[in-house]
C-alpha positions as CSV (number, residue, x, y, z in Angstrom):
1,X,0.0,0.0,-0.3
2,X,1.6,3.4,-1.0
3,X,1.7,6.1,1.7
4,X,0.0,8.7,1.5
5,X,0.1,12.6,3.0
6,X,-1.0,14.3,6.1
7,X,-3.5,16.1,3.8
8,X,-4.5,13.0,1.8
9,X,-5.2,11.0,5.4
10,X,-6.8,14.4,6.9
11,X,-9.2,14.6,3.9
12,X,-10.4,10.2,4.3
13,X,-10.8,11.3,8.0
14,X,-13.0,14.3,7.5
15,X,-15.3,12.3,4.9
16,X,-15.6,9.4,7.4
17,X,-16.8,11.7,10.3
18,X,-18.8,14.1,8.0
19,X,-20.9,10.6,7.3
20,X,-21.4,10.2,11.8
21,X,-22.7,13.9,11.8
22,X,-24.9,14.4,9.3
23,X,-26.4,11.3,9.8
24,X,-27.6,12.4,13.4
25,X,-30.8,14.1,12.8
26,X,-31.7,10.9,10.3
27,X,-31.1,8.7,12.9
28,X,-33.7,10.7,15.3
29,X,-35.8,11.0,13.0
30,X,-36.2,7.1,11.8
31,X,-36.1,6.3,15.8
32,X,-39.3,8.6,15.8
33,X,-41.1,6.6,13.3
34,X,-40.0,3.0,13.7
35,X,-38.6,3.4,17.4
36,X,-35.3,3.7,18.7
37,X,-35.1,0.3,20.5
38,X,-35.5,-1.5,16.5
39,X,-33.3,1.6,14.8
40,X,-30.3,0.4,17.2
41,X,-30.9,-3.1,16.6
42,X,-29.8,-2.7,13.1
43,X,-27.7,0.1,13.2
44,X,-25.6,-2.2,15.6
45,X,-25.3,-4.6,13.7
46,X,-24.6,-2.8,10.1
47,X,-21.2,-1.3,12.1
48,X,-20.7,-4.8,13.2
49,X,-20.5,-6.1,9.6
50,X,-18.9,-2.8,8.1
51,X,-16.1,-3.2,10.9
52,X,-15.3,-6.8,10.1
53,X,-15.3,-5.4,6.5
54,X,-12.7,-3.1,7.4
55,X,-10.4,-5.6,9.8
56,X,-10.0,-7.6,6.5
57,X,-7.9,-4.4,5.5
58,X,-9.3,-4.1,2.0
59,X,-8.3,-1.7,-0.7
60,X,-8.1,2.2,0.6
61,X,-11.5,2.6,-1.3
62,X,-13.5,0.1,-0.2
63,X,-12.0,1.0,3.8
64,X,-13.1,4.2,3.4
65,X,-16.7,3.3,2.0
66,X,-17.2,0.8,5.2
67,X,-15.8,3.4,7.2
68,X,-18.3,5.9,6.0
69,X,-21.1,3.5,6.6
70,X,-19.9,2.6,10.0
71,X,-19.3,6.1,11.0
72,X,-23.1,7.0,9.4
73,X,-24.7,4.6,11.1
74,X,-23.0,5.2,14.4
75,X,-24.4,8.9,13.8
76,X,-27.8,7.4,13.4
77,X,-27.3,5.3,16.6
78,X,-26.7,8.2,18.4
79,X,-30.0,9.7,17.3
80,X,-31.7,6.7,18.3
81,X,-30.6,6.7,22.0
82,X,-31.6,10.5,22.6
83,X,-35.0,8.8,21.5
84,X,-34.7,6.0,23.8
85,X,-33.5,8.3,26.3
86,X,-37.0,10.1,27.8
87,X,-38.8,7.1,27.3
88,X,-37.0,5.5,29.7
89,X,-36.1,7.9,32.0
90,X,-39.3,10.7,31.5
91,X,-38.1,12.0,34.8
92,X,-34.7,12.3,34.3
93,X,-33.8,13.7,31.1
94,X,-31.0,16.3,31.7
95,X,-29.1,14.0,34.0
96,X,-29.5,11.0,31.9
97,X,-28.5,12.7,28.4
98,X,-25.6,14.4,30.3
99,X,-24.4,10.7,31.5
100,X,-25.0,9.4,27.6
101,X,-23.1,12.4,26.1
102,X,-20.3,12.0,28.8
103,X,-20.3,8.2,27.6
104,X,-20.0,9.3,24.0
105,X,-17.0,12.0,24.9
106,X,-15.1,8.9,27.2
107,X,-15.7,6.0,24.1
108,X,-14.1,9.0,21.3
109,X,-11.4,9.1,23.7
110,X,-10.8,5.2,24.4
111,X,-11.3,4.2,21.1
112,X,-8.5,5.5,19.6
113,X,-6.5,5.0,22.5
114,X,-7.6,1.5,22.5
115,X,-6.8,0.9,18.3
116,X,-3.0,2.2,19.2
117,X,-2.5,0.2,21.7
118,X,-3.4,-3.3,20.0
119,X,-1.4,-1.9,17.2
120,X,1.7,-1.1,19.6
121,X,1.1,-5.0,20.6
122,X,0.0,-6.9,17.2
123,X,1.8,-4.5,14.8
124,X,-1.7,-4.0,12.7
125,X,-4.8,-2.4,13.7
126,X,-7.0,-5.1,11.9
127,X,-7.1,-7.0,15.3
128,X,-8.2,-3.8,17.3
129,X,-11.1,-3.3,14.6
130,X,-12.4,-6.4,14.4
131,X,-12.4,-6.6,18.7
132,X,-14.7,-3.4,18.1
133,X,-16.8,-5.2,15.6
134,X,-16.9,-8.3,17.8
135,X,-18.0,-6.2,20.7
136,X,-20.9,-4.2,18.4
137,X,-22.3,-7.7,17.9
138,X,-22.2,-8.5,21.4
139,X,-24.1,-4.9,22.0
140,X,-26.7,-5.7,19.7
141,X,-27.4,-9.5,20.8
142,X,-27.1,-7.5,24.6
143,X,-30.1,-5.0,23.7
144,X,-32.1,-7.8,21.8
145,X,-31.8,-9.5,25.1
146,X,-32.5,-6.8,27.3
147,X,-35.8,-6.3,25.0
148,X,-37.6,-9.1,26.5
149,X,-37.3,-7.4,30.5
150,X,-37.8,-3.8,28.7
151,X,-41.5,-4.8,27.3
152,X,-42.4,-5.8,30.8
153,X,-40.7,-3.2,33.2
154,X,-41.3,-0.3,31.0
155,X,-44.6,2.0,30.8
156,X,-46.1,0.5,28.0
157,X,-46.7,3.5,26.1
158,X,-43.4,4.3,26.3
159,X,-41.9,0.8,24.9
160,X,-44.1,0.8,22.1
161,X,-43.1,4.6,21.3
162,X,-39.0,2.9,21.8
163,X,-40.2,0.1,19.3
164,X,-39.3,-2.4,22.0
165,X,-40.2,-6.1,21.5
166,X,-39.5,-9.3,22.9
167,X,-37.6,-11.6,20.7
168,X,-38.8,-14.6,22.4
169,X,-42.0,-13.8,21.7
170,X,-41.6,-12.9,18.3
171,X,-39.9,-16.6,17.9
172,X,-43.4,-18.5,19.7
173,X,-45.2,-16.6,16.6
174,X,-43.0,-18.2,14.3
175,X,-42.4,-21.8,15.6
176,X,-45.6,-22.1,17.2
177,X,-45.8,-21.5,21.2
178,X,-45.9,-25.5,21.7
179,X,-42.5,-26.2,20.4
180,X,-41.0,-23.3,22.9
181,X,-42.5,-24.6,25.8
182,X,-41.8,-28.1,25.0
183,X,-38.1,-27.2,25.0
184,X,-37.8,-25.3,27.6
185,X,-39.4,-28.4,29.7
186,X,-43.0,-26.2,30.2
187,X,-45.1,-28.5,28.6
């Protein structure tokens, strides 16, 4: 791979960052339409797939495209999280949005630090990027699992507005309730 100048590298970075910044409101708008929970599940899966693709170190144009999509989805995820917060914490919106913003700032600091530390240890970025792809996949699975309990513990109107669903209920509908109950030993 030929080396790129600092200016060219800055241009690539700008292209990727612009995607995240400009797609935040789109994420909020979509979250209002379909629910922040559903949107966040899909976005986390897309980010995971894009980062897994980047970790294979394809050509630079492909890396920039994949990172553009990944950062755009993360920006949209930001919009969906801010749609979820008032649904879950209607009486503490100020403090909770402050905490979410602080967590985002910490993540923005930690990401390059962790990637740099992994590169120092392994000699390449691909291992760290793949690790983050796995983290996003695990985050999606965790969010899917939490939906089962959130559906029962959140205010029903807020849960509907957030688009929260129980994957177990969907599975029962797809394969039939009796076979699920048999598998769990309850029938």
